[in-house]
N, C-alpha and C positions, 0 to 999 in steps of 0.2 A: 290815834290808835297805837302808834308806836310807843308813846309814853305809857299807855295802859299795859301793853305787852311787857315792857321793861319793868314797870312797877310790879306787875303780877308775878313775873319771874323772880324778882328780888324778894318780894314778900313770901312767896311760896317756898323759895329756897331757904330763907331764914327760918320759917316755921318748920320745914323738914329737918333742917340741921339741928334745931333745938329738940325736936322730937327724938331724933336718932341719938344725939350725944348726951342729952340731959334726961329726958323723960324715960327713955328705955333703961338707962343705967339706974335711975333712982327707983323706978316702979318695978321693973322686971329683972334687974341685976344682970343685964346683958346688953350688948351693943351689936351693931352690924356695920359692914363696910359700906361706904357711900360711893355710888357710881352715878355720875350725872350724864344722861344721854344728850350730849350737846347737839348732835346733828338733828335729832328728833325735835328738840326744843327750838332750834333755829328754823327748821322747816315749818313747824306749827306756827311759830310767831310770824314768820314771813307770810304764811297763808292767811293768818288773821288780818294782818295789815293790808294785804292785797284785797281780801273780801271787803274790808272797811272802805277801801278806796273805790271799789266797784259800786258799793252801796251809795257812797257820797256822789259819785258821778251820775248814777241813775236818778237819785233824788234831785240833784241840781238840774238835770235835763228836764225832768218833769216840772219843776218849779219855773224854769225859764221858758217853757212851752207856751205859757199864757202871758198876757200883758202884766207888767208890774203894778199898774194902777188897779187892775181887777183883783190882783192878789191882795193888795192892801185894803181895797174897799170891802172885800169879803171878811176881813178881820174886824171891821167895825160893826 
């Protein structure tokens, strides 16, 4: 989940930078100042990673509640 958050932030930041610095200037002949809300991004990314960890723990507990042999037998 952490890799996804970092990758998404990098990709989104790159796209946003291109839109602000290149597309706006070429299409609309103006630009704007860039302000990155670092604290909000950090909190949101941390929340996403925490929720992913909770989901993984809950799924793991549910999977381990039954016998491993029964779980494999059901797949056949």
